C-alpha positions, 0 to 999 in steps of 0.5 A: 255904505259905498261898498254895499252900493258897489256890490249891489250894483255888481250883483244887479248887473250880473243878474241882468246879464244872466237873465239876458243870456237865458232869454237869448239862448232860449231864443236861439234854441227856439229858432233852431227848433223852428228851422228844423220843423220848417225843413221837415215840413218842406220835405214832407210837402215834397214827398206828398207832391211827388206821391201825388204825381208831382208835375207828371201827368199820370193815373196814380191808381185805379182799383175796385174794392172789393173786386169780387161781388155777388149779383145785386151788391155794389163795389167802390171804383177808386182812382187817383190822377195827377195833372189831368184836365178830364177823366172819363169812365167806360162803361159810364158810371157818372160822377168822375172828374180829375181828383187825387183820390176819389171813389164811386159806387157801382153795381154791375149786373155781370162781370164788367171791365171798367176803363178809366181814361185821363186826358191832360191839357195838351190832349195826351191820354192815359188809360187803366182798366179794372175788372169787377167780377160778379157771381 
């Protein structure tokens, strides 16, 4: 009976040890996976911020889609700016403000060149132009 109790105790300790090792190894694997995922998220975040101009003051894009319309039709003027305090559009079409991605609809009656002007907090300006051809 005594041998049976010793064997049972050894088996019990071995099983507990194995279960503890399984939990510990899974926790280590999970931690490694979570650390890799966090690093990938950080890298994507940096790429996103850089793609949006980082901390540079810039007009990221300014375009018309479509760039050629028929009289009476409309087109979308789309722009993106980074670190701008204000944005204006000439000729004025209303509804512009600093944004990483914004589109507004315009319906010019004749071929028109639009000028987007962005101003930063220090008063520096940048401009971009796009022409919408009307036929």
